[in-house]
N, CA, C and O atoms as CSV, one atom per row, in Angstrom:
chain,resi,resn,atom,element,x,y,z
A,1,MET,N,N,65.179,74.579,-159.161
A,1,MET,CA,C,63.850,74.667,-158.605
A,1,MET,C,C,63.497,73.323,-157.960
A,1,MET,O,O,63.749,72.271,-158.547
A,2,ALA,N,N,62.936,73.353,-156.795
A,2,ALA,CA,C,62.580,72.135,-156.063
A,2,ALA,C,C,61.318,71.503,-156.646
A,2,ALA,O,O,60.525,72.167,-157.313
A,3,ASP,N,N,61.148,70.209,-156.382
A,3,ASP,CA,C,59.953,69.499,-156.823
A,3,ASP,C,C,58.727,70.040,-156.099
A,3,ASP,O,O,58.798,70.461,-154.944
A,4,LEU,N,N,57.610,70.019,-156.805
A,4,LEU,CA,C,56.343,70.433,-156.225
A,4,LEU,C,C,55.831,69.298,-155.347
A,4,LEU,O,O,55.691,68.170,-155.818
A,5,LYS,N,N,55.549,69.583,-154.075
A,5,LYS,CA,C,55.150,68.537,-153.142
A,5,LYS,C,C,53.735,68.724,-152.597
A,5,LYS,O,O,53.149,67.771,-152.083
A,6,SER,N,N,53.186,69.909,-152.695
A,6,SER,CA,C,51.854,70.188,-152.175
A,6,SER,C,C,50.791,69.537,-153.059
A,6,SER,O,O,50.734,69.795,-154.262
A,7,ARG,N,N,49.954,68.697,-152.460
A,7,ARG,CA,C,48.907,68.004,-153.206
A,7,ARG,C,C,47.962,69.003,-153.884
A,7,ARG,O,O,47.572,68.819,-155.037
A,8,GLN,N,N,47.603,70.053,-153.156
A,8,GLN,CA,C,46.683,71.051,-153.727
A,8,GLN,C,C,47.311,71.791,-154.896
A,8,GLN,O,O,46.635,72.060,-155.889
A,9,LEU,N,N,48.590,72.122,-154.797
A,9,LEU,CA,C,49.254,72.800,-155.911
A,9,LEU,C,C,49.410,71.888,-157.122
A,9,LEU,O,O,49.349,72.353,-158.260
A,10,ILE,N,N,49.609,70.604,-156.886
A,10,ILE,CA,C,49.706,69.651,-157.987
A,10,ILE,C,C,48.370,69.566,-158.721
A,10,ILE,O,O,48.332,69.573,-159.951
A,11,TYR,N,N,47.260,69.483,-157.952
A,11,TYR,CA,C,45.937,69.480,-158.579
A,11,TYR,C,C,45.672,70.790,-159.309
A,11,TYR,O,O,45.100,70.783,-160.399
A,12,LEU,N,N,46.078,71.912,-158.723
A,12,LEU,CA,C,45.903,73.211,-159.370
A,12,LEU,C,C,46.669,73.255,-160.688
A,12,LEU,O,O,46.164,73.756,-161.692
A,13,LYS,N,N,47.871,72.736,-160.678
A,13,LYS,CA,C,48.687,72.706,-161.895
A,13,LYS,C,C,47.992,71.880,-162.975
A,13,LYS,O,O,47.932,72.304,-164.129
A,14,GLY,N,N,47.470,70.715,-162.620
A,14,GLY,CA,C,46.735,69.892,-163.578
A,14,GLY,C,C,45.501,70.605,-164.110
A,14,GLY,O,O,45.208,70.545,-165.304
A,15,PHE,N,N,44.777,71.281,-163.219
A,15,PHE,CA,C,43.583,72.029,-163.622
A,15,PHE,C,C,43.959,73.164,-164.582
A,15,PHE,O,O,43.253,73.406,-165.560
A,16,LEU,N,N,45.061,73.855,-164.307
A,16,LEU,CA,C,45.498,74.936,-165.192
A,16,LEU,C,C,45.902,74.411,-166.565
A,16,LEU,O,O,45.641,75.063,-167.576
A,17,PHE,N,N,46.538,73.236,-166.613
A,17,PHE,CA,C,46.838,72.616,-167.906
A,17,PHE,C,C,45.552,72.297,-168.665
A,17,PHE,O,O,45.472,72.507,-169.875
A,18,LEU,N,N,44.553,71.792,-167.957
A,18,LEU,CA,C,43.261,71.503,-168.580
A,18,LEU,C,C,42.636,72.777,-169.130
A,18,LEU,O,O,42.092,72.771,-170.234
A,19,MET,N,N,42.706,73.868,-168.374
A,19,MET,CA,C,42.137,75.134,-168.832
A,19,MET,C,C,42.854,75.643,-170.083
A,19,MET,O,O,42.210,76.121,-171.017
A,20,ILE,N,N,44.171,75.543,-170.102
A,20,ILE,CA,C,44.930,75.945,-171.291
A,20,ILE,C,C,44.491,75.115,-172.494
A,20,ILE,O,O,44.276,75.654,-173.580
A,21,LEU,N,N,44.358,73.810,-172.301
A,21,LEU,CA,C,43.921,72.919,-173.369
A,21,LEU,C,C,42.555,73.323,-173.899
A,21,LEU,O,O,42.371,73.448,-175.110
A,22,LEU,N,N,41.598,73.528,-173.008
A,22,LEU,CA,C,40.237,73.851,-173.419
A,22,LEU,C,C,40.143,75.231,-174.077
A,22,LEU,O,O,39.469,75.386,-175.095
A,23,ILE,N,N,40.804,76.213,-173.512
A,23,ILE,CA,C,40.741,77.560,-174.082
A,23,ILE,C,C,41.439,77.622,-175.435
A,23,ILE,O,O,40.894,78.173,-176.392
A,24,ALA,N,N,42.644,77.060,-175.519
A,24,ALA,CA,C,43.372,77.087,-176.791
A,24,ALA,C,C,42.624,76.299,-177.860
A,24,ALA,O,O,42.485,76.761,-178.993
A,25,GLY,N,N,42.143,75.111,-177.502
A,25,GLY,CA,C,41.371,74.315,-178.468
A,25,GLY,C,C,40.102,75.024,-178.890
A,25,GLY,O,O,39.748,75.025,-180.069
A,26,GLY,N,N,39.411,75.630,-177.926
A,26,GLY,CA,C,38.195,76.368,-178.248
A,26,GLY,C,C,38.459,77.540,-179.172
A,26,GLY,O,O,37.693,77.785,-180.105
A,27,LEU,N,N,39.539,78.266,-178.918
A,27,LEU,CA,C,39.880,79.401,-179.778
A,27,LEU,C,C,40.246,78.958,-181.188
A,27,LEU,O,O,39.886,79.618,-182.162
A,28,ILE,N,N,40.958,77.846,-181.297
A,28,ILE,CA,C,41.300,77.318,-182.627
A,28,ILE,C,C,40.025,76.948,-183.376
A,28,ILE,O,O,39.865,77.290,-184.547
A,29,LEU,N,N,39.118,76.247,-182.695
A,29,LEU,CA,C,37.866,75.849,-183.348
A,29,LEU,C,C,36.999,77.067,-183.675
A,29,LEU,O,O,36.339,77.091,-184.714
A,30,PHE,N,N,36.995,78.055,-182.818
A,30,PHE,CA,C,36.226,79.276,-183.066
A,30,PHE,C,C,36.755,80.001,-184.299
A,30,PHE,O,O,35.978,80.522,-185.099
A,31,GLU,N,N,38.080,80.034,-184.451
A,31,GLU,CA,C,38.684,80.713,-185.599
A,31,GLU,C,C,38.466,79.962,-186.909
A,31,GLU,O,O,38.254,80.583,-187.951
A,32,THR,N,N,38.515,78.652,-186.866
A,32,THR,CA,C,38.434,77.875,-188.107
A,32,THR,C,C,37.022,77.423,-188.449
A,32,THR,O,O,36.660,77.359,-189.623
A,33,ARG,N,N,36.223,77.109,-187.436
A,33,ARG,CA,C,34.849,76.604,-187.615
A,33,ARG,C,C,34.797,75.454,-188.628
A,33,ARG,O,O,33.987,75.442,-189.555
A,34,SER,N,N,35.693,74.494,-188.410
A,34,SER,CA,C,35.823,73.375,-189.349
A,34,SER,C,C,35.825,72.052,-188.580
A,34,SER,O,O,36.558,71.884,-187.605
A,35,TRP,N,N,34.985,71.112,-189.042
A,35,TRP,CA,C,34.981,69.780,-188.431
A,35,TRP,C,C,36.295,69.050,-188.708
A,35,TRP,O,O,36.778,68.285,-187.874
A,36,GLN,N,N,36.860,69.294,-189.875
A,36,GLN,CA,C,38.133,68.650,-190.218
A,36,GLN,C,C,39.231,69.100,-189.243
A,36,GLN,O,O,40.002,68.275,-188.754
A,37,ILE,N,N,39.299,70.391,-188.964
A,37,ILE,CA,C,40.291,70.909,-188.013
A,37,ILE,C,C,40.008,70.363,-186.616
A,37,ILE,O,O,40.943,70.036,-185.885
A,38,ALA,N,N,38.740,70.258,-186.233
A,38,ALA,CA,C,38.382,69.720,-184.912
A,38,ALA,C,C,38.875,68.285,-184.767
A,38,ALA,O,O,39.429,67.922,-183.729
A,39,ILE,N,N,38.681,67.475,-185.786
A,39,ILE,CA,C,39.125,66.073,-185.743
A,39,ILE,C,C,40.643,65.999,-185.709
A,39,ILE,O,O,41.214,65.223,-184.942
A,40,LEU,N,N,41.297,66.804,-186.538
A,40,LEU,CA,C,42.761,66.813,-186.542
A,40,LEU,C,C,43.313,67.290,-185.197
A,40,LEU,O,O,44.315,66.762,-184.714
A,41,LEU,N,N,42.669,68.275,-184.601
A,41,LEU,CA,C,43.087,68.757,-183.286
A,41,LEU,C,C,42.936,67.669,-182.226
A,41,LEU,O,O,43.818,67.492,-181.385
A,42,LEU,N,N,41.830,66.945,-182.264
A,42,LEU,CA,C,41.635,65.827,-181.337
A,42,LEU,C,C,42.706,64.757,-181.521
A,42,LEU,O,O,43.216,64.211,-180.543
A,43,LEU,N,N,43.043,64.460,-182.766
A,43,LEU,CA,C,44.084,63.460,-183.033
A,43,LEU,C,C,45.451,63.921,-182.520
A,43,LEU,O,O,46.214,63.115,-181.988
A,44,VAL,N,N,45.761,65.198,-182.676
A,44,VAL,CA,C,47.034,65.726,-182.182
A,44,VAL,C,C,47.105,65.619,-180.660
A,44,VAL,O,O,48.115,65.181,-180.108
A,45,VAL,N,N,46.029,66.022,-179.986
A,45,VAL,CA,C,46.010,65.972,-178.523
A,45,VAL,C,C,46.103,64.535,-178.035
A,45,VAL,O,O,46.891,64.234,-177.139
A,46,TRP,N,N,45.306,63.649,-178.614
A,46,TRP,CA,C,45.294,62.247,-178.196
A,46,TRP,C,C,46.650,61.583,-178.444
A,46,TRP,O,O,47.188,60.917,-177.559
A,47,SER,N,N,47.199,61.764,-179.645
A,47,SER,CA,C,48.454,61.080,-179.963
A,47,SER,C,C,49.626,61.639,-179.162
A,47,SER,O,O,50.532,60.887,-178.804
A,48,SER,N,N,49.631,62.931,-178.872
A,48,SER,CA,C,50.727,63.473,-178.067
A,48,SER,C,C,50.644,62.958,-176.628
A,48,SER,O,O,51.672,62.705,-176.000
A,49,ALA,N,N,49.428,62.801,-176.107
A,49,ALA,CA,C,49.280,62.227,-174.762
A,49,ALA,C,C,49.747,60.772,-174.744
A,49,ALA,O,O,50.409,60.347,-173.797
A,50,ARG,N,N,49.413,60.019,-175.768
A,50,ARG,CA,C,49.842,58.612,-175.845
A,50,ARG,C,C,51.359,58.506,-176.004
A,50,ARG,O,O,51.979,57.616,-175.423
A,51,LEU,N,N,51.958,59.403,-176.781
A,51,LEU,CA,C,53.413,59.400,-176.945
A,51,LEU,C,C,54.104,59.694,-175.617
A,51,LEU,O,O,55.088,59.042,-175.266
A,52,TYR,N,N,53.593,60.666,-174.890
A,52,TYR,CA,C,54.171,61.010,-173.591
A,52,TYR,C,C,54.069,59.818,-172.641
A,52,TYR,O,O,55.033,59.503,-171.943
A,53,TYR,N,N,52.911,59.150,-172.608
A,53,TYR,CA,C,52.712,57.945,-171.790
A,53,TYR,C,C,53.721,56.873,-172.193
A,53,TYR,O,O,54.326,56.230,-171.335
A,54,PHE,N,N,53.899,56.683,-173.496
A,54,PHE,CA,C,54.858,55.703,-173.999
A,54,PHE,C,C,56.266,56.021,-173.523
A,54,PHE,O,O,56.994,55.134,-173.076
A,55,MET,N,N,56.651,57.300,-173.621
A,55,MET,CA,C,58.019,57.684,-173.251
A,55,MET,C,C,58.301,57.469,-171.773
A,55,MET,O,O,59.398,57.042,-171.416
A,56,PHE,N,N,57.330,57.756,-170.902
A,56,PHE,CA,C,57.674,57.667,-169.490
A,56,PHE,C,C,57.215,56.383,-168.823
A,56,PHE,O,O,57.851,55.953,-167.861
A,57,TYR,N,N,56.154,55.755,-169.280
A,57,TYR,CA,C,55.646,54.580,-168.569
A,57,TYR,C,C,56.000,53.278,-169.281
A,57,TYR,O,O,56.547,52.366,-168.662
A,58,VAL,N,N,55.701,53.184,-170.550
A,58,VAL,CA,C,55.903,51.923,-171.279
A,58,VAL,C,C,57.379,51.539,-171.318
A,58,VAL,O,O,57.731,50.391,-171.046
A,59,ILE,N,N,58.231,52.486,-171.652
A,59,ILE,CA,C,59.665,52.179,-171.723
A,59,ILE,C,C,60.182,51.730,-170.357
A,59,ILE,O,O,60.903,50.737,-170.259
A,60,GLU,N,N,59.814,52.459,-169.308
A,60,GLU,CA,C,60.315,52.153,-167.963
A,60,GLU,C,C,59.769,50.836,-167.426
A,60,GLU,O,O,60.507,50.091,-166.782
A,61,LYS,N,N,58.504,50.529,-167.671
A,61,LYS,CA,C,57.872,49.344,-167.081
A,61,LYS,C,C,58.040,48.079,-167.915
A,61,LYS,O,O,58.114,46.985,-167.355
A,62,TYR,N,N,58.102,48.202,-169.235
A,62,TYR,CA,C,58.085,47.016,-170.097
A,62,TYR,C,C,59.330,46.806,-170.936
A,62,TYR,O,O,59.626,45.674,-171.320
A,63,VAL,N,N,60.073,47.875,-171.231
A,63,VAL,CA,C,61.217,47.744,-172.127
A,63,VAL,C,C,62.539,47.750,-171.362
A,63,VAL,O,O,63.372,46.864,-171.550
A,64,ASP,N,N,62.729,48.748,-170.504
A,64,ASP,CA,C,64.000,48.908,-169.799
A,64,ASP,C,C,63.739,49.418,-168.383
A,64,ASP,O,O,63.627,50.625,-168.171
A,65,PRO,N,N,63.640,48.500,-167.407
A,65,PRO,CA,C,63.337,48.910,-166.028
A,65,PRO,C,C,64.400,49.819,-165.398
A,65,PRO,O,O,64.123,50.484,-164.399
A,66,GLU,N,N,65.600,49.857,-165.963
A,66,GLU,CA,C,66.654,50.706,-165.426
A,66,GLU,C,C,66.491,52.164,-165.857
A,66,GLU,O,O,67.055,53.063,-165.234
A,67,TYR,N,N,65.723,52.400,-166.919
A,67,TYR,CA,C,65.510,53.756,-167.417
A,67,TYR,C,C,64.550,54.495,-166.497
A,67,TYR,O,O,63.495,53.968,-166.147
A,68,LYS,N,N,64.908,55.708,-166.106
A,68,LYS,CA,C,64.040,56.557,-165.287
A,68,LYS,C,C,63.756,57.837,-166.066
A,68,LYS,O,O,64.672,58.579,-166.420
A,69,PHE,N,N,62.489,58.080,-166.323
A,69,PHE,CA,C,62.058,59.222,-167.115
A,69,PHE,C,C,62.307,60.525,-166.370
A,69,PHE,O,O,61.964,60.644,-165.194
A,70,ALA,N,N,62.901,61.503,-167.047
A,70,ALA,CA,C,63.131,62.814,-166.445
A,70,ALA,C,C,62.733,63.928,-167.405
A,70,ALA,O,O,63.123,65.081,-167.218
A,71,GLY,N,N,61.960,63.590,-168.428
A,71,GLY,CA,C,61.518,64.587,-169.389
A,71,GLY,C,C,61.761,64.120,-170.807
A,71,GLY,O,O,62.413,63.104,-171.049
A,72,ILE,N,N,61.219,64.885,-171.740
A,72,ILE,CA,C,61.332,64.521,-173.149
A,72,ILE,C,C,62.793,64.538,-173.585
A,72,ILE,O,O,63.221,63.681,-174.359
A,73,GLY,N,N,63.553,65.503,-173.097
A,73,GLY,CA,C,64.976,65.563,-173.438
A,73,GLY,C,C,65.724,64.327,-172.983
A,73,GLY,O,O,66.567,63.809,-173.714
A,74,SER,N,N,65.428,63.848,-171.784
A,74,SER,CA,C,66.109,62.642,-171.292
A,74,SER,C,C,65.705,61.424,-172.115
A,74,SER,O,O,66.515,60.522,-172.328
A,75,PHE,N,N,64.447,61.393,-172.583
A,75,PHE,CA,C,64.024,60.273,-173.426
A,75,PHE,C,C,64.774,60.291,-174.752
A,75,PHE,O,O,65.235,59.248,-175.214
A,76,LEU,N,N,64.900,61.463,-175.368
A,76,LEU,CA,C,65.626,61.550,-176.639
A,76,LEU,C,C,67.088,61.158,-176.463
A,76,LEU,O,O,67.666,60.478,-177.311
A,77,GLN,N,N,67.681,61.593,-175.353
A,77,GLN,CA,C,69.064,61.211,-175.060
A,77,GLN,C,C,69.166,59.694,-174.886
A,77,GLN,O,O,70.088,59.068,-175.408
A,78,TYR,N,N,68.226,59.113,-174.158
A,78,TYR,CA,C,68.183,57.663,-173.956
A,78,TYR,C,C,68.050,56.948,-175.291
A,78,TYR,O,O,68.752,55.970,-175.547
A,79,LEU,N,N,67.148,57.436,-176.146
A,79,LEU,CA,C,66.887,56.814,-177.434
A,79,LEU,C,C,68.119,56.851,-178.327
A,79,LEU,O,O,68.479,55.843,-178.936
A,80,PHE,N,N,68.770,58.017,-178.408
A,80,PHE,CA,C,69.943,58.139,-179.271
A,80,PHE,C,C,71.137,57.384,-178.716
A,80,PHE,O,O,71.936,56.853,-179.487
A,81,SER,N,N,71.280,57.323,-177.400
A,81,SER,CA,C,72.409,56.586,-176.834
A,81,SER,C,C,72.220,55.082,-177.028
A,81,SER,O,O,73.205,54.366,-177.207
A,82,ARG,N,N,70.993,54.587,-176.999
A,82,ARG,CA,C,70.714,53.163,-177.260
A,82,ARG,C,C,70.974,52.824,-178.705
A,82,ARG,O,O,71.488,51.745,-179.000
A,83,ASN,N,N,70.630,53.724,-179.625
A,83,ASN,CA,C,70.851,53.476,-181.049
A,83,ASN,C,C,72.336,53.438,-181.383
A,83,ASN,O,O,72.752,52.682,-182.262
A,84,ASN,N,N,73.133,54.234,-180.701
A,84,ASN,CA,C,74.577,54.245,-180.936
A,84,ASN,C,C,75.248,52.984,-180.408
A,84,ASN,O,O,76.277,52.570,-180.942
A,85,LYS,N,N,74.687,52.365,-179.370
A,85,LYS,CA,C,75.252,51.142,-178.782
A,85,LYS,C,C,74.960,49.910,-179.624
A,85,LYS,O,O,75.715,48.938,-179.587
A,86,SER,N,N,73.853,49.943,-180.393
A,86,SER,CA,C,73.443,48.777,-181.186
A,86,SER,C,C,74.308,48.554,-182.380
A,86,SER,O,O,74.082,47.611,-183.138
């Protein structure tokens, strides 16, 4: 599959991800009606976003400029191959 190049489709894709996030989170909160679950859900969303940022930006810009992010699988492969070399 080719890379997405249309600016409008890229924005649409981001908007659809936002809608999935809001609807799924809303449904979880509606089902549980718990402040504890709401806080835990916020922590999961926040920490997963920070982990993704770490995997693709921090490693490439500050740790190893030769590494180019191509997805979570490529990061895990990079991580395990570095551990085997040490």
